[in-house]
C-alpha positions as CSV (number, residue, x, y, z in Angstrom):
1,M,94.3,6.2,63.2
2,A,94.2,2.9,65.2
3,G,95.2,3.5,68.8
4,L,93.7,7.0,69.0
5,P,91.8,7.8,72.2
6,P,88.0,7.6,72.3
7,A,86.3,10.5,70.5
8,V,83.0,12.4,70.7
9,I,82.0,14.2,67.5
10,A,79.1,16.5,67.1
11,T,77.9,17.5,63.6
12,A,75.4,20.1,62.8
13,E,72.7,19.2,60.2
14,N,73.1,22.5,58.3
15,D,76.8,22.8,58.3
16,P,78.9,22.6,55.1
17,L,81.5,20.6,57.1
18,R,78.9,18.0,58.3
19,D,79.9,15.3,55.8
20,Q,83.6,15.5,56.8
21,G,82.7,15.1,60.5
22,E,80.5,12.1,59.7
23,R,83.2,10.6,57.6
24,Y,85.8,11.1,60.3
25,A,83.5,9.4,62.9
26,R,83.0,6.4,60.5
27,K,86.7,6.1,59.9
28,L,87.5,6.1,63.6
29,A,84.8,3.4,64.2
30,D,86.1,1.3,61.3
31,V,89.6,1.0,62.9
32,G,88.2,0.2,66.3
33,V,88.4,3.6,68.0
34,P,85.5,4.1,70.4
35,V,83.5,7.0,68.9
36,Q,80.2,8.6,69.8
37,H,78.7,10.6,67.0
38,L,76.1,13.3,67.9
39,P,74.3,14.4,64.8
40,V,72.4,17.6,65.8
41,K,69.2,18.2,63.8
42,G,68.4,21.7,62.8
43,A,71.8,23.1,64.0
44,I,74.0,25.4,61.9
45,H,77.8,25.7,61.8
46,G,79.0,27.4,64.9
47,F,75.9,26.6,66.9
48,L,78.0,25.8,70.0
49,S,78.9,29.5,70.2
50,F,75.3,30.3,71.1
51,T,75.1,28.8,74.6
52,G,73.3,31.7,76.2
53,P,70.2,32.0,74.1
54,V,70.0,28.6,72.5
55,Q,68.9,25.6,74.7
56,L,70.0,23.1,72.0
57,S,73.6,24.4,72.2
58,R,73.6,24.0,76.0
59,D,72.2,20.5,75.7
60,I,74.9,19.4,73.3
61,L,77.6,21.0,75.4
62,N,76.3,19.1,78.4
63,Q,76.4,15.8,76.4
64,L,80.0,16.6,75.3
65,S,81.1,17.4,78.8
66,D,79.5,14.2,80.2
67,A,81.4,12.2,77.6
68,V,84.7,13.8,78.6
69,A,84.0,13.3,82.3
70,T,83.1,9.6,81.6
71,A,86.4,9.1,79.7
72,F,88.4,10.4,82.6
73,N,86.6,8.4,85.3
């Protein structure tokens, strides 16, 4: 995993895959890969699909897009 590009990982609090995402973020950090982990309280699996009616989803997508923009500047 060493040498991978920087990563941004968002994990939803109420997601059965949350632990795997958190573990992946830790492993990246352990080998020196720059990683930003965004734990999202109260969110469910697939919450990023609800960008229209859910402000939380829009906020996290904005954070993710900001991180990508920063990586390419």
